[in-house]
Every structure is written in C-alpha cells, then in structure tokens.
C-alpha positions, -999 to +999 in steps of 0.1 A: -088-036-037-081-040-002-051-051+015-036-045+056-005-026+057+026-049+068+055-024+067+062+012+062+091+035+065+084+073+076+118+086+063+115+073+031+075+070+029+076+035+011+067+001+025+046-026+016+010-043+019-005-079+019-031-088-003-058-106+008-043-139-004-009-134+019+010-121-016+032-091+000+033-061-027+059-032-021+047+006-027+072+035-032+069+076-018+047+086-051+016+059-041+016+068-005+017+107-016-012+099-041-030+088-009-030+119+013-021+100+040+010+110+071+016+076+087+005+040+081+008+011+111+015-022+105-021-040+105-042-008+092-067-019+064-059+001+029-074+006-004-050+002-031-050+006-067-026-010-093-012-012-126+001-043-144-003-076-130+020-110-121+055-097-113+048-064-128+022-054-105+028-020-091+009-002-065+001+036-076-023+045-046-028+038-012-052+054+012-070+042+041-102+021+040-132+035+050-168+019+054 
C-alpha cells in the first residue's frame, strides 16, 4: 500500500503517514526500522505494510516508494 509521510521524529523513529484517502495512521520505531530507512521527510511517498483494519490498523513496515 502507498502513503505519504506526514510526520517523523528522528529521536523516537516514529511518526505518521497519510493514506491516499487522507486518513492519518501512526507508526512506531519497529515499523521504521524494518524498512531500513535512516531518515524520512514529510511529503515523501512511502510504501507501507499493515496488519488489522479500522481502528486496529497497525503499520508493520515503512520504506520508500520506488518506481
């Protein structure tokens, strides 16, 4: 699934993304670390993997979107 980076805190390695419908979804350090990234800037397109749905939606991986 694709999304847009919205916030990122380099100290906690957590942040949030906006899904294409505008829904914000947060992620924690393990999801960021799983993607192998070192930095994330707001506005970057990212690929995410998730578990659950609705209120239980949880991001398990954040990495850069490549074409």
